[in-house]
N, C-alpha and C positions, 0 to 999 in steps of 0.2 A: 421793869419786870412785872408781868401781870399773872396772877395766879387765879385759876378757876377751881371751884370746889371739885374734888375728885371722889369717885366712888370706888375706884380701884387703881392701883393695888392698895390694900388696907394696911394700916399701921401694924407692924409686927411681921409682915410678910417678908420673906427673903427671896428675891428673884434675881437670876443671873441671865444676862444676854451675852451670848458669844458673838462678837463681831470682828471683822477684819477688813483692812483696806487693801485694794489691789490698784496699784498705780498704772502699770503698763503691761502686765502679764509676762514680764521678762523671766520671772522665776516661777510663776504659778502655772506650771504645766498641768496636763490632765493627770499625770501620775502624782504630782504634788497634791493636787486637789483631792484625788481619790484617797490618799493616805489621811489627809486632814479630815475628810468627811467620814472615813471609817470609824474614827474615834467618836464622832458625834452620833453616827447612826446606831452604834451598839448601845447607846444610852437614849435613843429616840429624841435627839436634840436637833433643832434647826438652827443654823447660823444666819446672820445677816451680813452680807459682804458689800462694802461700799466701793464702787468701781468707776473709774473715769470713762467717759463716753469714747474717748480716743482709744483707750485700751480695748474697749469692747468692739469698736469698729475694726481693729486690727486682728483680733482673735475671736471672731464670732462663734467658732466651734466650742470655745471654752465657756462662753456665756450660755450656750445651749446646754452644755454639760451641767452647769450649775443649776439651771432651771429644771432639768430632768431629775436632778438629785433633790429637788423640792426645797431648796434654800432660797432665802429672800435676797433680792438685789436692790441696793440703794445707790444713790449717786455720790460720786466723789469729785465732781467737777467735770468740766469739759476736758481739761488737761490738768496735769499734776502741778499746779501753781496755786499758791495761797490766795485767799480772798481778802485782799486789802484795798481793793479799788473803790471807786465811787459806787453809789447805790445803783445807778443805771447800768453800769458795766457789769456789776455782779448779777443783776437780774437777767441781762442778756446772756451771760455765760451759763446761768442755770437753765434758762429756757432752751439754749442750744443743746445742753446735756439731756434735758427731758425729751426734746424732739428727736434726738438721735436714738435713744433707747426705744422710743415708741415706733419710729420708722423702721428700724432694723430688726427689732425683736418683739414688737407689739407689747412692750412692757410699759406700764404706767408707774413711773418712779414716784415714790411718795416721801422718801427720806433722804437726808443728806448729811455727809460729814466733810468738812473742809480739809484739803490736803495738809498734812502735818499739823492739823488743828489750827492752822493760821487763818485768822479771820478778824473782822472788826465789828463795831456795832451796826454797821450797814448790813451785815450778813443776815441777821435774823429777819429784818424786814424784807430783804431781797428774797429769802427763802419763802416768806409768806406771799410776796408779790408774784413769785414764779409759780405759785400754786402747790408748793410742797406742804406736807403736813407735820413733819417733825425733823429735828436737827440733833446731831450728836457731836457738835464741834467743841463744846465746853469740856474742861477737865475737872476731875474731882479726886481728892486724896483723902483716904481714911487715915493713913499714916504717911508722913512726909520723910523721905530719905534724900530725894534729889536736892542737890546744892547744899546739903548738910555735911560739913567736913568730917572725914573719917567714915561716917555711916554710908555715904553714897557709894563707897567702894565695896561695902560688905553687906549692907542692908541688915536683915535680921540675924545674919551670921557674925555680927560684931559681939564680942564678949560682954560688953556693957549694955547691949540692947535692952535686956529686961529692965534695967534701971532708967534708961533713956526713953523707953516706950511712952510713958505718959507725956513727956515733953514733945515727942514727935507727933503724938496725937493732937496736942494743943495747936501745934503749927498747922496741922491739917485742917483743924476747925477754923483757924484764922483765915487760911487760904480760901476755904470753901465759903466762909461768910463774906469775905471781901469780894469774891468773884460770883457770889450768888449761885453757887453750885450745890443744889439741894440733893438729898439722898433719894428722893422720888422724882419722876418726871414732872415737869411743871410747864405752864404756858408762858413762854418768853415773849410772845406777841399774842394777840387775841386768837390767832389761828395756828400757831406753831408750837408744838410740844417739844420741850428740850430734854434730852437724855444726857446728862453729864457722863463722860467716859472716864473710867479708872485711869489715872495719870501714870501709874506704873505699868508700862507696856513691855512687850518683848524687846522693842528697840532699846528701852532704858536698861534692860538687864543683859542684853547680848551684844549690842553694837556700840552704844554710847561710850566714848573713850573715858568719860568720867565715872562710868558705872562699873559694876563688877565684871562685865564681859564674861559671863559664864560660858563654858565649853559644853558641847553636846552631852558629855558624860556627867554634867552637873545639871541636867535638865530638870530633875525633880526639885532642885532648889527654887527654880522659877515658879513651879506649881505651889510650893510651900509659901512663897512670898505672897502670891495672889490669895492663897487660903488665909493668910494672916490678915489681909485687908478685908476679906469677906467676914471673918470672925469679928473684926472690929465693927463692921457695918451692922452685923447682927446684934452686937452688944449695945449699939446706939439705938436700937429699936427697929432694925430692919430697913429695907429699901430695895432699890434696883441697882445692881452692880453691872454696868455695861463694860464688858472686858474687851480690850483691844488685843486681838491675837491674830497677827498676820499669817495667812496660810503660807506665803512664800518664804517666811523666815522660820516658822516652826516646823514645817513639813519638808522632808521627813526627819531631819537630824534632831530637832527639839520637840517632836510631837509628844514625847512622854510627859512633858511639862503640862500640856493641856489635859491629857488623860488623868494625870495625878490630881490636878485642880478639880476636874469634874467629879471624880470619886469623893474627894474631900467635901465638895459643895453639897453633894447628895447626902453625905453623912450629917452635915449641918442642917439638913432639912430644906435646902434651897430647891426651888422649882426653876425650870428653864423656859425662857420665852424669847421673843425678838422685839426690838423697838416697834416694828411694824404691827405686830400682833397686839402689843400693849396699847399703842396709839388708837387702834380701832375699838378698844374697850373703854377708852376715855370718853366722857361726855363732850360733845362738840360745842 
């Protein structure tokens, strides 16, 4: 891991990036996207959506809609398959993705997130060799609940959570230290800026069979859990929280979770940005 001196964001800043992955546009209809974006637009927030080039090719009108709504598009691979291959194959896949977006939409893709966060050490160099500027494939946990017996099913809604919170924070620190997942973006190769993504995603809270599997009428609980993670990040001295909030899963049934989180984040003094915008502010 190579770190360059950064002049922004500064220590103490609290920045939130709303991001989401689109695998194939099976559920991300125009109506779904419109409801998702409405929550962002009322707060003057831009999202960054990581999309496969295959999905973009099959639903060009939805890509055009996202562009017209002034949100950022990043790459999510050529197809929704993890990046565990050799370096040469990963480079070729990324170049295919980049070429497709440029040819079909005149888009210069600069950022990447691997499908399901599945990647290996080859991925970072492949991202650089393909000409991309930043990556969001790593995970980061301010507080760990996943794979912790009892807590994984209830998260902060466990009666003993206030007592266990310090222990769960320590596990998060150990995870982040071992995986080199810093609270601020950092150069993981000489030319690729890494944005670790919050590991507690909507998938963890809604779909994962080992998780709480919240129903739509419990959507605010999701927002509260994300807020708890942001509070912890702030208490640690600030940083950039890159949130994974899939449009196709949250909109419309769970959209209140995102709205609730945004309102809480604003009260905490957070400012909103995108990995793309932050990347362009970093020294090259």
